[in-house]
VOBA-958508 format. One record per atom (N, C-alpha, C): x, y, z; residue in three letters. Coordinates in steps of 0.2 Angstrom, whole numbers, padded with zeros to 4 digits, always signed. Layout:
# VOBA-958508
XYZALA;...
This chain:
# VOBA-958508
+0004-0006+0000MET;+0000+0000+0000MET;+0004+0006+0000MET;+0003+0011-0005PRO;+0008+0017-0005PRO;+0007+0021+0001PRO;+0012+0024+0003THR;+0012+0029+0008THR;+0008+0035+0006THR;+0003+0038+0010PRO;-0001+0043+0008PRO;+0004+0050+0008PRO;+0001+0054+0003LEU;+0005+0060+0002LEU;+0005+0064+0009LEU;+0010+0068+0010LEU;+0010+0073+0016LEU;+0004+0078+0015LEU;+0000+0078+0020ARG;-0006+0082+0020ARG;-0004+0090+0022ARG;-0005+0094+0018LEU;-0003+0101+0019LEU;-0009+0105+0019LEU;-0011+0108+0025VAL;-0016+0112+0027VAL;-0014+0119+0026VAL;-0017+0123+0021VAL;-0016+0130+0020VAL;-0021+0134+0023VAL;-0019+0137+0028LEU;-0024+0142+0032LEU;-0024+0149+0029LEU;-0030+0152+0027TYR;-0030+0158+0024TYR;-0036+0162+0026TYR;-0036+0168+0025GLY;-0042+0173+0026GLY;-0041+0176+0033GLY;-0045+0174+0038GLY;-0044+0177+0045GLY;-0048+0182+0046GLY;-0048+0185+0053VAL;-0052+0190+0055VAL;-0049+0197+0055VAL;-0043+0198+0053SER;-0040+0204+0053SER;-0041+0208+0047SER;-0039+0214+0047ALA;-0040+0219+0042ALA;-0036+0217+0035ALA;-0032+0212+0036GLU;-0028+0209+0031GLU;-0031+0203+0028GLU;-0037+0202+0029HIS;-0041+0196+0026HIS;-0040+0195+0019HIS;-0041+0200+0015ASP;-0041+0200+0008ASP;-0034+0198+0005ASP;-0029+0201+0009VAL;-0022+0200+0006VAL;-0020+0193+0007VAL;-0022+0190+0013SER;-0021+0183+0014SER;-0024+0178+0009SER;-0030+0180+0006ARG;-0034+0176+0001ARG;-0030+0176-0006ARG;-0026+0182-0007VAL;-0022+0182-0013VAL;-0016+0178-0012VAL;-0013+0178-0006THR;-0007+0174-0005THR;-0009+0167-0006THR;-0014+0165-0003ALA;-0016+0157-0003ALA;-0017+0155-0010ALA;-0020+0159-0014ALA;-0022+0156-0021ALA;-0015+0155-0024ALA;-0010+0159-0024HIS;-0004+0158-0027HIS;+0000+0152-0024HIS;+0000+0152-0018VAL;+0004+0146-0014VAL;+0001+0139-0016VAL;-0006+0139-0016LEU;-0009+0132-0018LEU;-0007+0131-0025LEU;-0007+0136-0030ALA;-0006+0134-0037ALA;+0001+0132-0038ALA;+0006+0134-0034ALA;+0013+0133-0035ALA;+0015+0126-0031ALA;+0011+0124-0026ALA;+0013+0118-0022ALA;+0013+0112-0027ALA;+0018+0108-0025ASP;+0019+0101-0029ASP;+0014+0096-0027ASP;+0009+0095-0032ARG;+0003+0090-0030ARG;+0006+0083-0030ARG;+0012+0082-0033SER;+0014+0075-0032SER;+0017+0074-0025SER;+0018+0079-0021LYS;+0021+0078-0014LYS;+0016+0079-0009LYS;+0011+0083-0010TYR;+0006+0085-0005TYR;-0001+0084-0007TYR;-0005+0082-0002SER;-0012+0082-0002SER;-0014+0089+0001SER;-0017+0093-0004LEU;-0018+0100-0002LEU;-0025+0101+0001LEU;-0025+0104+0007VAL;-0031+0105+0010VAL;-0032+0113+0012VAL;-0036+0117+0007PRO;-0037+0124+0009PRO;-0042+0125+0014PRO;-0040+0129+0019VAL;-0045+0130+0024VAL;-0046+0138+0025VAL;-0051+0140+0024GLY;-0052+0148+0024GLY;-0056+0149+0031GLY;-0053+0155+0034ILE;-0056+0157+0040ILE;-0060+0164+0038ILE;-0067+0164+0039ALA;-0071+0169+0037ALA;-0070+0175+0042ALA;-0072+0181+0040LYS;-0071+0187+0045LYS;-0075+0186+0051LYS;-0080+0181+0051ASP;-0084+0180+0057ASP;-0081+0175+0062ASP;-0075+0172+0059GLY;-0072+0167+0063GLY;-0073+0160+0062GLY;-0078+0159+0057THR;-0080+0152+0056THR;-0074+0149+0051THR;-0073+0142+0051TRP;-0068+0139+0047TRP;-0072+0135+0042TRP;-0069+0135+0036HIS;-0072+0132+0030HIS;-0067+0128+0026HIS;-0068+0122+0025ARG;-0064+0118+0021ARG;-0066+0119+0014ARG;-0061+0122+0010ASN;-0063+0124+0003ASN;-0062+0118-0002ASN;-0067+0114-0002ASP;-0067+0108-0006ASP;-0067+0110-0014ASP;-0070+0115-0015PHE;-0070+0118-0022PHE;-0063+0119-0025PHE;-0059+0123-0021ALA;-0053+0124-0023ALA;-0048+0118-0023ALA;-0049+0113-0019ALA;-0046+0107-0019ALA;-0047+0103-0025ALA;-0054+0103-0027ALA;-0056+0099-0033ALA;-0053+0103-0040ALA;-0053+0110-0039ALA;-0050+0113-0045ALA;-0043+0112-0046ALA;-0039+0111-0040LEU;-0032+0110-0041LEU;-0031+0103-0044LEU;-0035+0098-0042GLU;-0034+0091-0044GLU;-0036+0091-0052GLU;-0040+0095-0054ALA;-0042+0095-0061ALA;-0038+0100-0065ALA;-0033+0103-0062GLY;-0028+0107-0065GLY;-0031+0114-0067GLY;-0037+0116-0064ASP;-0040+0122-0066ASP;-0036+0128-0062ASP;-0037+0134-0065ASP;-0034+0140-0062ASP;-0038+0142-0056ASP;-0035+0144-0051LEU;-0039+0146-0045LEU;-0040+0154-0045LEU;-0037+0157-0050GLY;-0038+0164-0050GLY;-0033+0168-0045GLY;-0034+0174-0044ASP;-0029+0178-0040ASP;-0031+0179-0033ASP;-0037+0177-0031SER;-0039+0177-0024SER;-0044+0171-0023SER;-0042+0168-0017LEU;-0046+0162-0015LEU;-0052+0164-0011LEU;-0058+0162-0013PRO;-0064+0164-0009PRO;-0064+0160-0002PRO;-0068+0162+0003ILE;-0070+0158+0009ILE;-0076+0154+0007ILE;-0076+0148+0006GLU;-0082+0144+0004GLU;-0081+0137+0006GLU;-0086+0133+0006GLY;-0085+0126+0008GLY;-0088+0124+0014GLY;-0089+0118+0016PRO;-0092+0116+0022PRO;-0089+0118+0028PRO;-0093+0120+0034LEU;-0090+0122+0040LEU;-0086+0116+0043LEU;-0080+0117+0046VAL;-0077+0112+0049VAL;-0075+0113+0056VAL;-0073+0108+0060ASP;-0071+0109+0067ASP;-0063+0111+0066ASP;-0061+0116+0069PRO;-0053+0118+0068PRO;-0049+0112+0071PRO;-0050+0109+0076VAL;-0046+0104+0079VAL;-0045+0098+0074VAL;-0051+0096+0071ALA;-0051+0090+0067ALA;-0048+0091+0060ALA;-0049+0097+0058VAL;-0046+0099+0051VAL;-0038+0100+0052VAL;-0036+0103+0057LEU;-0029+0104+0058LEU;-0025+0098+0060LEU;-0028+0093+0064THR;-0024+0087+0066THR;-0024+0082+0060THR;-0030+0081+0057GLY;-0031+0076+0051GLY;-0031+0069+0054GLY;-0031+0064+0049PRO;-0031+0057+0051PRO;-0025+0055+0054PRO;-0025+0050+0058ALA;-0020+0047+0062ALA;-0014+0044+0058ALA;-0016+0041+0052ASP;-0012+0038+0048ASP;-0009+0042+0042ASP;-0010+0049+0043GLN;-0007+0053+0038GLN;-0003+0059+0041GLN;+0003+0061+0039GLU;+0006+0066+0042GLU;+0003+0073+0040GLU;+0003+0078+0044THR;+0000+0084+0042THR;+0005+0090+0044THR;+0006+0094+0040VAL;+0009+0101+0041VAL;+0005+0106+0039VAL;+0004+0111+0044VAL;+0000+0117+0043VAL;+0004+0123+0040VAL;+0002+0126+0035LEU;+0005+0132+0032LEU;+0001+0138+0033LEU;+0002+0142+0039PRO;-0003+0148+0040PRO;-0001+0153+0036PRO;-0006+0156+0032LEU;-0005+0162+0028LEU;-0009+0167+0030LEU;-0010+0168+0037LEU;-0015+0173+0040LEU;-0011+0179+0042LEU;-0011+0184+0037HIS;-0008+0190+0039HIS;-0011+0194+0044HIS;-0007+0197+0049GLY;-0010+0202+0054GLY;-0012+0198+0060GLY;-0016+0202+0064PRO;-0018+0199+0071PRO;-0022+0193+0070PRO;-0022+0189+0075HIS;-0025+0182+0075HIS;-0023+0178+0070HIS;-0017+0178+0068GLY;-0014+0174+0063GLY;-0007+0174+0062GLY;-0004+0180+0063GLU;+0003+0182+0062GLU;+0006+0183+0069GLU;+0002+0184+0074ASP;+0004+0187+0080ASP;+0005+0181+0086ASP;+0005+0175+0084GLY;+0006+0170+0089GLY;+0000+0166+0091GLY;-0006+0169+0090THR;-0012+0166+0092THR;-0013+0159+0089THR;-0013+0159+0082ILE;-0014+0152+0078ILE;-0008+0148+0080ILE;-0002+0151+0081GLN;+0004+0147+0082GLN;+0003+0143+0089GLN;+0000+0147+0094GLY;-0001+0144+0100GLY;-0006+0138+0100GLY;-0011+0139+0096MET;-0016+0134+0095MET;-0013+0127+0092MET;-0008+0128+0087LEU;-0005+0123+0084LEU;+0000+0119+0088LEU;+0003+0123+0093GLU;+0008+0120+0098GLU;+0004+0116+0103GLU;-0002+0118+0105LEU;-0006+0114+0109LEU;-0008+0107+0106LEU;-0010+0107+0100PHE;-0012+0101+0097PHE;-0006+0097+0094PHE;+0000+0100+0095LYS;+0006+0096+0093LYS;+0006+0095+0085LYS;+0004+0100+0081VAL;+0004+0100+0074VAL;+0010+0104+0071VAL;+0014+0101+0067PRO;+0020+0104+0064PRO;+0017+0110+0060PRO;+0020+0116+0060TYR;+0018+0121+0056TYR;+0024+0125+0053TYR;+0023+0129+0048VAL;+0028+0133+0044VAL;+0028+0140+0048VAL;+0034+0142+0049GLY;+0035+0149+0051GLY;+0037+0149+0059GLY;+0037+0155+0061CYS;+0040+0157+0068CYS;+0035+0154+0073CYS;+0038+0153+0079GLY;+0034+0151+0085GLY;+0030+0156+0088GLY;+0027+0155+0094VAL;+0023+0159+0097VAL;+0026+0166+0099VAL;+0032+0165+0103LEU;+0035+0171+0105LEU;+0038+0176+0099LEU;+0041+0173+0095SER;+0044+0177+0089SER;+0038+0180+0085SER;+0033+0176+0084SER;+0027+0179+0080SER;+0024+0185+0084SER;+0023+0184+0090ALA;+0020+0190+0094ALA;+0025+0195+0094ALA;+0031+0194+0095LEU;+0036+0199+0096LEU;+0037+0203+0090LEU;+0037+0200+0084CYS;+0038+0203+0078CYS;+0032+0207+0076CYS;+0026+0204+0078MET;+0020+0208+0076MET;+0019+0214+0079MET;+0021+0215+0086ASP;+0021+0221+0090ASP;+0027+0225+0088ASP;+0026+0230+0084LYS;+0032+0234+0081LYS;+0036+0237+0087LYS;+0032+0240+0092GLY;+0035+0243+0097GLY;+0040+0238+0101GLY;+0037+0232+0103MET;+0042+0228+0107MET;+0047+0225+0103MET;+0046+0224+0096ALA;+0051+0222+0092ALA;+0057+0227+0092ALA;+0055+0233+0092LYS;+0061+0238+0092LYS;+0065+0238+0098LYS;+0061+0237+0104GLU;+0065+0237+0110GLU;+0070+0231+0110GLU;+0068+0225+0108VAL;+0072+0219+0108VAL;+0078+0221+0103VAL;+0077+0223+0097ALA;+0082+0225+0092ALA;+0087+0230+0095ALA;+0084+0235+0098ALA;+0089+0240+0101ALA;+0093+0237+0106ALA;+0091+0232+0110HIS;+0095+0228+0115HIS;+0100+0224+0112HIS;+0099+0222+0105ALA;+0104+0218+0102ALA;+0108+0223+0097ALA;+0108+0229+0099ASP;+0112+0234+0095ASP;+0111+0234+0088ASP;+0105+0233+0085ILE;+0104+0233+0078ILE;+0101+0240+0077ILE;+0104+0244+0072PRO;+0102+0251+0071PRO;+0095+0252+0068PRO;+0092+0257+0071GLN;+0085+0258+0069GLN;+0084+0266+0068GLN;+0078+0268+0065CYS;+0076+0275+0066CYS;+0074+0276+0073CYS;+0073+0283+0074ARG;+0071+0285+0081ARG;+0063+0284+0081ARG;+0060+0282+0087TRP;+0053+0281+0088TRP;+0051+0282+0095TRP;+0044+0283+0095LEU;+0041+0283+0102LEU;+0035+0278+0101LEU;+0032+0276+0107THR;+0026+0272+0107THR;+0021+0275+0111THR;+0015+0274+0110LEU;+0009+0277+0113LEU;+0004+0271+0115LEU;+0003+0270+0121ARG;-0002+0265+0123ARG;-0009+0269+0125ARG;-0014+0267+0122ASP;-0021+0270+0123ASP;-0023+0268+0130ASP;-0025+0273+0134GLY;-0027+0271+0140GLY;-0022+0272+0146GLY;-0016+0272+0143VAL;-0010+0273+0148VAL;-0006+0280+0147VAL;-0005+0281+0140ASP;-0002+0288+0139ASP;-0007+0293+0136ASP;-0005+0299+0137ASP;-0009+0305+0135ASP;-0007+0306+0128ASP;-0012+0305+0123PRO;-0010+0306+0116PRO;-0007+0313+0114PRO;-0010+0318+0118ALA;-0007+0325+0116ALA;+0000+0326+0119ALA;+0001+0323+0124VAL;+0008+0323+0127VAL;+0013+0319+0123VAL;+0011+0313+0121VAL;+0016+0309+0116VAL;+0017+0313+0110VAL;+0011+0316+0107ALA;+0012+0319+0100ALA;+0016+0325+0101ALA;+0016+0329+0106ALA;+0020+0335+0107ALA;+0027+0333+0108ALA;+0028+0327+0111ARG;+0035+0325+0112ARG;+0038+0322+0106ARG;+0034+0319+0102ALA;+0036+0316+0095ALA;+0038+0322+0091ALA;+0034+0327+0090VAL;+0036+0333+0086VAL;+0043+0336+0088VAL;+0044+0337+0095GLU;+0050+0340+0098GLU;+0056+0336+0097GLU;+0055+0329+0098GLU;+0061+0325+0098GLU;+0063+0322+0091GLU;+0057+0320+0087LEU;+0059+0317+0081LEU;+0058+0321+0075LEU;+0054+0327+0076GLY;+0053+0332+0071GLY;+0048+0329+0066GLY;+0046+0334+0061LEU;+0041+0332+0056LEU;+0044+0332+0049LEU;+0042+0328+0045PRO;+0036+0323+0045PRO;+0037+0317+0050PRO;+0032+0314+0051LEU;+0032+0308+0055LEU;+0028+0302+0052LEU;+0029+0296+0054PHE;+0025+0290+0051PHE;+0022+0287+0058PHE;+0016+0286+0057VAL;+0012+0283+0063VAL;+0009+0276+0061VAL;+0010+0271+0065LYS;+0008+0264+0063LYS;+0004+0261+0069LYS;-0001+0257+0068PRO;-0003+0253+0073PRO;+0002+0248+0074PRO;+0004+0246+0081ALA;+0009+0242+0082ALA;+0008+0235+0080ALA;+0002+0232+0080ASN;+0000+0225+0078ASN;-0004+0225+0072ASN;-0001+0227+0066MET;-0004+0227+0060MET;+0001+0227+0055MET;-0001+0224+0049GLY;+0004+0224+0043GLY;+0001+0226+0037GLY;+0004+0225+0031SER;+0002+0227+0024SER;+0000+0235+0024SER;+0004+0239+0028SER;+0003+0246+0028SER;-0004+0248+0030SER;-0008+0244+0033VAL;-0015+0245+0035VAL;-0015+0250+0041VAL;-0018+0256+0041GLY;-0018+0260+0047GLY;-0012+0265+0047GLY;-0008+0265+0042VAL;-0001+0269+0042VAL;-0003+0275+0039VAL;+0000+0281+0042SER;-0001+0287+0039SER;+0006+0291+0040SER;+0006+0296+0035ARG;+0012+0301+0036ARG;+0009+0307+0038ARG;+0012+0310+0043ALA;+0010+0316+0046ALA;+0015+0322+0045ALA;+0013+0327+0042ALA;+0018+0333+0040ALA;+0016+0339+0045ALA;+0011+0338+0049SER;+0009+0344+0054SER;+0007+0341+0060SER;+0006+0345+0065ALA;+0003+0343+0072ALA;-0004+0341+0071ALA;-0008+0344+0067ALA;-0015+0342+0066ALA;-0015+0335+0062ALA;-0011+0334+0057GLU;-0011+0328+0054GLU;-0008+0322+0058GLU;-0004+0324+0063LEU;-0001+0319+0068LEU;-0007+0317+0072LEU;-0011+0321+0075ASP;-0017+0319+0079ASP;-0022+0315+0075ASP;-0023+0317+0069ALA;-0027+0312+0064ALA;-0024+0306+0063ALA;-0018+0305+0062ALA;-0014+0299+0061ALA;-0015+0294+0067ALA;-0014+0297+0073ILE;-0014+0293+0079ILE;-0021+0291+0080ILE;-0026+0295+0079ALA;-0033+0292+0079ALA;-0034+0287+0074ALA;-0032+0287+0068GLU;-0033+0282+0063GLU;-0029+0276+0065GLU;-0023+0276+0068ALA;-0020+0270+0070ALA;-0023+0267+0076ALA;-0026+0271+0080LEU;-0030+0268+0086LEU;-0036+0264+0084LEU;-0038+0265+0078ARG;-0044+0261+0075ARG;-0042+0254+0075ARG;-0036+0252+0074TYR;-0034+0245+0073TYR;-0030+0242+0079TYR;-0028+0246+0084ASP;-0024+0243+0089ASP;-0024+0248+0095ASP;-0022+0246+0101ASP;-0022+0251+0106ASP;-0014+0253+0108ASP;-0010+0251+0104VAL;-0003+0253+0104VAL;-0001+0256+0097VAL;+0002+0262+0098VAL;+0004+0265+0091VAL;+0011+0267+0091VAL;+0015+0266+0086VAL;+0022+0267+0085VAL;+0022+0274+0081VAL;+0026+0279+0083ILE;+0027+0285+0080ILE;+0035+0285+0078ILE;+0036+0286+0071GLU;+0043+0285+0069GLU;+0045+0292+0065GLU;+0052+0293+0066GLU;+0054+0299+0062GLU;+0054+0297+0054GLU;+0053+0301+0050ALA;+0053+0300+0043ALA;+0061+0299+0041ALA;+0062+0294+0037VAL;+0069+0292+0035VAL;+0069+0294+0028VAL;+0074+0298+0025ALA;+0075+0299+0018ALA;+0080+0294+0016ALA;+0078+0287+0016GLY;+0082+0282+0014GLY;+0078+0277+0009GLY;+0082+0273+0005ARG;+0079+0268+0001ARG;+0077+0262+0005ARG;+0071+0259+0002GLU;+0068+0254+0006GLU;+0071+0247+0003GLU;+0075+0243+0007ILE;+0078+0237+0005ILE;+0076+0232+0010ILE;+0075+0226+0007GLU;+0072+0220+0010GLU;+0077+0214+0009GLU;+0076+0209+0014VAL;+0080+0203+0014VAL;+0076+0198+0016VAL;+0076+0192+0012GLY;+0072+0186+0015GLY;+0077+0182+0019GLY;+0074+0178+0024VAL;+0078+0174+0028VAL;+0074+0167+0029VAL;+0078+0162+0029LEU;+0076+0155+0031LEU;+0080+0152+0036LEU;+0077+0147+0040GLY;+0081+0143+0044GLY;+0079+0142+0051GLY;+0081+0137+0054ASN;+0079+0135+0061ASN;+0085+0136+0066ASN;+0091+0137+0063GLY;+0097+0137+0066GLY;+0101+0143+0064GLY;+0107+0142+0060VAL;+0110+0148+0057VAL;+0106+0150+0051VAL;+0104+0156+0051PRO;+0100+0159+0046PRO;+0103+0159+0039PRO;+0099+0158+0034GLU;+0101+0159+0027GLU;+0098+0165+0024GLU;+0101+0169+0020THR;+0098+0176+0018THR;+0098+0176+0010THR;+0094+0180+0008THR;+0094+0181+0000THR;+0098+0187-0001THR;+0099+0188-0008VAL;+0101+0195-0010VAL;+0096+0200-0008VAL;+0098+0206-0007PRO;+0093+0211-0005PRO;+0089+0213-0011PRO;+0083+0215-0010GLY;+0079+0218-0015GLY;+0077+0225-0013GLY;+0075+0229-0018GLU;+0073+0236-0016GLU;+0066+0238-0019GLU;+0062+0241-0014VAL;+0056+0243-0016VAL;+0056+0251-0018VAL;+0054+0253-0024VAL;+0054+0260-0026VAL;+0046+0261-0026VAL;+0044+0265-0021PRO;+0037+0266-0020PRO;+0034+0271-0026PRO;+0028+0269-0028GLY;+0025+0273-0033GLY;+0021+0280-0030GLY;+0021+0280-0023SER;+0018+0286-0020SER;+0023+0288-0014SER;+0020+0292-0010ASP;+0025+0295-0004ASP;+0028+0290+0000ASP;+0025+0284+0001PHE;+0028+0278+0004PHE;+0024+0272+0002PHE;+0027+0266+0004TYR;+0025+0260+0001TYR;+0018+0258+0005TYR;+0013+0261+0003ASP;+0006+0260+0007ASP;+0002+0254+0004ASP;-0004+0253+0007TYR;-0008+0248+0005TYR;-0010+0248-0003TYR;-0012+0254-0005GLU;-0014+0255-0012GLU;-0008+0253-0017GLU;-0002+0255-0015ASP;+0004+0254-0019ASP;+0005+0246-0019ASP;+0004+0243-0013LYS;+0006+0236-0013LYS;+0000+0231-0017LYS;-0006+0233-0016TYR;-0011+0228-0018TYR;-0016+0231-0023TYR;-0017+0237-0024VAL;-0022+0240-0028VAL;-0019+0243-0035VAL;-0015+0248-0034THR;-0012+0251-0040THR;-0006+0247-0043THR;-0002+0243-0039GLY;+0004+0240-0041GLY;+0009+0244-0044GLY;+0009+0250-0042SER;+0014+0255-0045SER;+0021+0255-0043SER;+0022+0251-0037ALA;+0029+0251-0034ALA;+0033+0247-0039ALA;+0039+0249-0039GLU;+0044+0245-0043GLU;+0049+0241-0038GLU;+0049+0234-0040LEU;+0053+0230-0036LEU;+0060+0228-0040LEU;+0066+0230-0037VAL;+0072+0229-0040VAL;+0076+0224-0037VAL;+0077+0218-0040ILE;+0081+0213-0037ILE;+0086+0210-0042ILE;+0092+0210-0040PRO;+0095+0212-0033PRO;+0095+0220-0033PRO;+0095+0223-0027ALA;+0096+0230-0026ALA;+0102+0232-0028ALA;+0102+0238-0031ALA;+0109+0241-0034ALA;+0112+0244-0028ALA;+0116+0240-0024VAL;+0120+0242-0019VAL;+0127+0239-0020VAL;+0132+0241-0016SER;+0139+0238-0017SER;+0139+0231-0014SER;+0144+0227-0016ASP;+0144+0221-0013ASP;+0145+0221-0005ASP;+0149+0226-0003GLU;+0150+0227+0004GLU;+0144+0229+0008GLU;+0139+0234+0005ALA;+0133+0235+0008ALA;+0128+0229+0008ALA;+0128+0225+0003ALA;+0124+0220+0002ALA;+0126+0215+0008ALA;+0132+0214+0009ALA;+0135+0209+0014ALA;+0133+0212+0021ALA;+0133+0218+0022GLN;+0131+0221+0028GLN;+0124+0220+0030GLN;+0119+0221+0025VAL;+0112+0221+0026VAL;+0110+0214+0027VAL;+0113+0209+0024ARG;+0112+0202+0025ARG;+0114+0200+0032ARG;+0119+0202+0034GLU;+0122+0200+0041GLU;+0117+0203+0046GLU;+0115+0210+0045LEU;+0110+0213+0049LEU;+0103+0209+0049LEU;+0101+0207+0044ALA;+0095+0203+0043ALA;+0095+0197+0047ALA;+0101+0193+0047ALA;+0102+0187+0050ALA;+0102+0188+0058ALA;+0105+0194+0060ARG;+0105+0196+0067ARG;+0098+0197+0070ARG;+0095+0201+0066ALA;+0088+0203+0068ALA;+0084+0196+0069ALA;+0084+0192+0064PHE;+0080+0186+0064PHE;+0082+0182+0070PHE;+0088+0181+0072THR;+0091+0178+0078THR;+0088+0181+0084THR;+0089+0188+0084ALA;+0088+0192+0091ALA;+0080+0191+0092ALA;+0076+0191+0087LEU;+0069+0190+0088LEU;+0066+0183+0088LEU;+0071+0178+0089ARG;+0069+0171+0090ARG;+0065+0168+0084ARG;+0066+0171+0078CYS;+0063+0168+0072CYS;+0065+0161+0070CYS;+0060+0158+0067THR;+0062+0151+0064THR;+0058+0151+0058THR;+0060+0146+0053GLY;+0056+0145+0047GLY;+0058+0151+0042GLY;+0054+0156+0043MET;+0055+0161+0037MET;+0053+0168+0040MET;+0056+0173+0037ALA;+0054+0180+0038ALA;+0057+0185+0033ALA;+0054+0190+0032ARG;+0056+0195+0027ARG;+0058+0201+0032ARG;+0065+0203+0031VAL;+0067+0209+0036VAL;+0068+0215+0032VAL;+0065+0220+0034ASP;+0065+0227+0030ASP;+0069+0232+0033ASP;+0073+0236+0029PHE;+0077+0241+0031PHE;+0076+0247+0027PHE;+0079+0253+0030PHE;+0080+0259+0026PHE;+0087+0259+0025PHE;+0089+0262+0019TYR;+0097+0263+0018TYR;+0098+0270+0017TYR;+0101+0273+0022GLU;+0102+0281+0022GLU;+0109+0282+0020GLU;+0110+0284+0014GLU;+0116+0285+0011GLU;+0116+0292+0007GLU;+0120+0297+0009PRO;+0125+0297+0015PRO;+0120+0298+0022PRO;+0123+0296+0027GLY;+0120+0296+0033GLY;+0121+0290+0038GLY;+0116+0287+0041ARG;+0118+0282+0046ARG;+0118+0275+0043ARG;+0117+0274+0036GLY;+0118+0268+0033GLY;+0112+0264+0034GLY;+0112+0258+0037TRP;+0107+0253+0037TRP;+0103+0254+0043TRP;+0096+0255+0043LEU;+0092+0255+0049LEU;+0086+0250+0048LEU;+0085+0246+0053LEU;+0080+0241+0053LEU;+0073+0244+0053LEU;+0069+0242+0049ASN;+0062+0245+0049ASN;+0057+0240+0053ASN;+0057+0234+0050GLU;+0053+0229+0054GLU;+0054+0222+0051GLU;+0052+0217+0055VAL;+0052+0210+0053VAL;+0045+0207+0052VAL;+0044+0204+0046ASN;+0038+0201+0044ASN;+0038+0193+0044ASN;+0035+0190+0049THR;+0035+0183+0049THR;+0031+0179+0045THR;+0026+0182+0042ILE;+0022+0179+0036ILE;+0022+0184+0031ILE;+0027+0184+0027PRO;+0028+0189+0021PRO;+0023+0188+0016PRO;+0022+0193+0011GLY;+0018+0191+0005GLY;+0021+0186+0001GLY;+0017+0182-0002PHE;+0019+0175-0005PHE;+0017+0174-0012PHE;+0014+0179-0015THR;+0013+0178-0022THR;+0019+0178-0026THR;+0019+0175-0032PRO;+0025+0175-0036PRO;+0028+0182-0038PRO;+0024+0187-0037ALA;+0026+0194-0038ALA;+0028+0197-0032ALA;+0028+0194-0026SER;+0030+0197-0019SER;+0037+0197-0019SER;+0040+0201-0015MET;+0047+0202-0014MET;+0050+0195-0011MET;+0047+0192-0006PHE;+0050+0186-0003PHE;+0052+0181-0007PHE;+0047+0178-0011PRO;+0049+0173-0016PRO;+0053+0175-0022PRO;+0052+0181-0024LYS;+0056+0184-0029LYS;+0064+0185-0027LYS;+0065+0187-0021MET;+0072+0187-0019MET;+0075+0180-0018MET;+0071+0175-0016TRP;+0074+0168-0015TRP;+0075+0166-0022TRP;+0071+0167-0027GLU;+0072+0165-0034GLU;+0078+0168-0037GLU;+0080+0174-0035ALA;+0086+0177-0037ALA;+0092+0175-0034ALA;+0091+0171-0028THR;+0096+0168-0024THR;+0097+0161-0026THR;+0093+0158-0030GLY;+0093+0152-0033GLY;+0088+0147-0030GLY;+0083+0149-0027VAL;+0078+0144-0024VAL;+0071+0146-0028VAL;+0069+0142-0032ALA;+0063+0143-0036ALA;+0057+0142-0031ALA;+0051+0145-0033TYR;+0045+0146-0029TYR;+0043+0139-0026TYR;+0042+0134-0031PRO;+0040+0127-0028PRO;+0045+0125-0023PRO;+0051+0125-0024ASP;+0056+0123-0020ASP;+0056+0127-0013ASP;+0054+0133-0013LEU;+0054+0137-0007LEU;+0048+0134-0003LEU;+0043+0132-0006ILE;+0037+0129-0002ILE;+0040+0123+0001ILE;+0044+0119-0003ASP;+0046+0112+0000ASP;+0051+0113+0006ASP;+0055+0118+0005ARG;+0060+0120+0010ARG;+0056+0122+0017ARG;+0051+0126+0016LEU;+0048+0128+0022LEU;+0044+0122+0025LEU;+0041+0118+0021VAL;+0038+0112+0024VAL;+0043+0107+0028VAL;+0049+0106+0025GLU;+0054+0102+0028GLU;+0056+0105+0034GLU;+0057+0112+0034SER;+0059+0116+0040SER;+0054+0115+0046SER;+0048+0115+0044ALA;+0043+0114+0049ALA;+0043+0107+0052ALA;+0044+0102+0048ARG;+0044+0095+0050ARG;+0050+0094+0055ARG;+0056+0097+0053ALA;+0062+0096+0057ALA;+0062+0099+0063ALA;+0059+0105+0064LEU;+0058+0109+0070LEU;+0053+0105+0075LEU;+0048+0102+0072HIS;+0043+0099+0076HIS;+0046+0092+0079HIS;+0050+0089+0075ARG;+0054+0083+0077ARG;+0059+0085+0083ARG;+0062+0090+0082ARG;+0067+0092+0087ARG;+0063+0094+0094ARG;+0058+0098+0093ARG;+0054+0100+0099ARG;+0051+0094+0103ARG;+0049+0089+0099ALA;+0045+0083+0101ALA;+0050+0079+0106ALA;+0056+0080+0106ARG;+0061+0076+0110ARG;+0061+0079+0117ARG;+0059+0085+0118PHE;+0059+0088+0124PHE;+0055+0084+0130PHE;+0058+0083+0135SER;+0055+0080+0141SER;+0049+0083+0144SER;+0044+0080+0145THR;+0038+0083+0149THR;+0038+0080+0156THR;+0043+0076+0158GLU;+0044+0073+0165GLU;+0048+0077+0169GLU;+0047+0077+0175HIS;+0051+0081+0180HIS;+0055+0076+0184HIS;
């Protein structure tokens, strides 16, 4: 009797403001995964929190049909525990493609840890840490990784007027304001005046109760992909040339006007520096599996400045993370294979830990 294919559960959708981005990512990952190696199980989480096994997408994949650019949330309601663990005689790996809160922040990762299911990507601590931009900056600063200057504001703890005045005085204008626990540039604003700063803080507080206020950096936006459970491997750096004032949600997912340059036009010395910094950030923030590490390159000036670490980066064929790995010699389907094998290896390693005292 032949060994059953590895069961790969692809989780997408979710309850965050990045729901639609996740559906795009999932469609492309499923289309690229090698069906001779995996039994693919697409599972969509609706905005109301219900879980749906997308049997329609699974059938389309088997028939070789095109899934389109975005995967809908459809199919029978399923019990999360049953669909994540699967049959006892078939190995399961979960690939979470849930961008933003309740997916990228350690919540799903904690659920998978409880059920002892191997999964792709960072664990509970690193997922939560990287999702919270304020705390990630604190840890990176402790690791002596250079960053732009910033302040954080906690709703209900700090006085927004006091923090805003301090930001203008210490960081200067313009400023960038972000919800601490959000991605895909959702809720991010550029403020060129005190009035705009107040409005930007109010907008960020729509999405989170912690807000990060950063100085504006006149630098190039450079990114590096990282893989690994031990010594990190890094890609050639890529550059994002925004089509607007900054690389916002419209630029990323609507107009597509940003230009992606891979490899980035930097010197060999600068490329080596940023790859080393990306690996250091990956290690300092306890990342495993994968991450995309984003930098500003201020030249002349302070050189490399860490912007943020994304533990579930965009994963369409046009996204920076897979494109940088392709330029480094790892094709898109092979990248999926490496992530799955990384998840399995990490799960085996952690399964050896004793639970006895």
